[in-house]
N, C-alpha and C positions, 0 to 999 in steps of 0.2 A: 504494500500500500504506500510505503514511503517513497518508492521510486516513481510512482505515478504523480505525486504532488509536484515535483520540479517540472515535469513534462506539462502538467496542467497549467502551472504558472507561466511557463514559456509560451504556450499556445494562447493563453489569455493576453499576455503582453503583446504578442505579435498581432492578434486580432484588434487590440485597442490602439495599435500604432505607436506604442512607446518605443519600439525598436525600429529604426529606419529599415525599410525593406528595399532591396535592389533586385532588379530582374537579372537572372543569369544570362539572358540573351542580349542585354544592353552592351554596346561597345562604342568605340569612338566614331564608328560609321553610322550609328543609329541617329535618326532625327530626334530633336528634342520632343519631349512628351507634350501633348496638347494640354492646355489649361482650360477647364470648364467652369462655368458658374451658372446658376439659375438666375436668369434675368427677370423672369416674370412667371407667376403661376396663378391661375384663377379657374374656378369651376365653371363649366359651360352649361347652358340650359339644355334641356332634353332636345335632341336633334334626331331626325329620321336618317339612320345610317344608310338606307337604300339609295339616297340621293345626295349624300354628303360630298361637298366640293370645297376645296381651299383655293382661294385666289389671293395673290399678292399684288398690291398696287404700290408703285413708287410715287409719292407726292412731293413735288418741289414747289415751294412758294418763293417767288422773287422777293426782294426787299419790300416790306410793307404789304405783301400779298396776303389774300384771305379767301375763304370760301363763304358763300351765303349759308344761312341756316339750313340744315339738312338732317336727314335721319338715315340709318342703315337698317335694313330688315334682318340682318344677320349680326352675330357677335363680331366685333372687330378688335384686334390686338394691334397696337401701333408700336413701332420701334424707331427712335430718332437716330438718324445717321449723321447729320451735321446741322449746325445752326441751333436755333431754339424756336419751339412752337408754343403758342398760347392756345389752350383748349378749355372749353367749358361745355358740359352736357347739362341740360336743363335740370335744376334741382341740386346740382353739385357746385362746389367752389371752382373758380377758375384756377387753372394750373399752368405752369410753364415747364416744358420738358426739354431736356438738353441731350446731346449725343450719349447713347448708351441707356437712356431712360425708356421705359415701356409704359403703355397705358392701355386700358380696357374700356370698351363701350358696349353696354347692353344692347341687345336687339331693339330697334324702334325707339331708342333714346333720341331726344332732340338735341342735336349738336348745335348749340347756340353760337359758340365762338370756335373757330378753327383758323388760325392765322400765324403768320411769321411774327415772332416777337421782336424782330429787328427791322429797322427802316433802312439799313445799309448792307446787310449780308443775307444771302439766300438761306433757306432752311429746307432740309429733305428728311422725310421719314417714310418707312414702309408701313403699309396697312395690310394686315392679314385678315381676310374675310373668311369665316367658316360658315358656309351656307348649306342648307338641306333642301333647297328648292331653286328653281330657275327664276330669274327676274333681275331687275336693276340692283346694283350694289348700293346706290345712293338715291334718295328721293328728296326733292326740294320741299322745304317747309315754308308756308306763307309767313312773311314777316309779322303780319298782324296777329298770328296765333300765339305769339310769345310776348305778352305785355311786359313793359319795363326792361326788356333786354336791350343791350346795345349790340349793334351789328357792325362789322367792319365795312 
């Protein structure tokens, strides 16, 4: 029984990462290991898997550029590539997102503000649409349907 205890302690130590682990296959010719990080995680609404489609759209706002109020019938995940974008979905606080930031939009949320936060530099982000039906990715929202909102 006493010989099992040191083996058990060694296994637990290795599993917990207290002892650095190296791969026997690594050599000077091996490329550096990839670095990963979770940028964003959010539960999705119930979707019909029979018609599931993911579409990625690159959006670039010129300096001072903006979109009119709109809505998306599908969940949207955004990832900012460069510049800074100012976003506000009806009922939520306005936010500014910078390179490396992600954001989530619920299906059919009214996107009140979507604009470049800079008057001098362009801003680019990727929008990932996760849809379970055919149709447009964006729908215009009448300006008069959102009292008190400011629009670009």
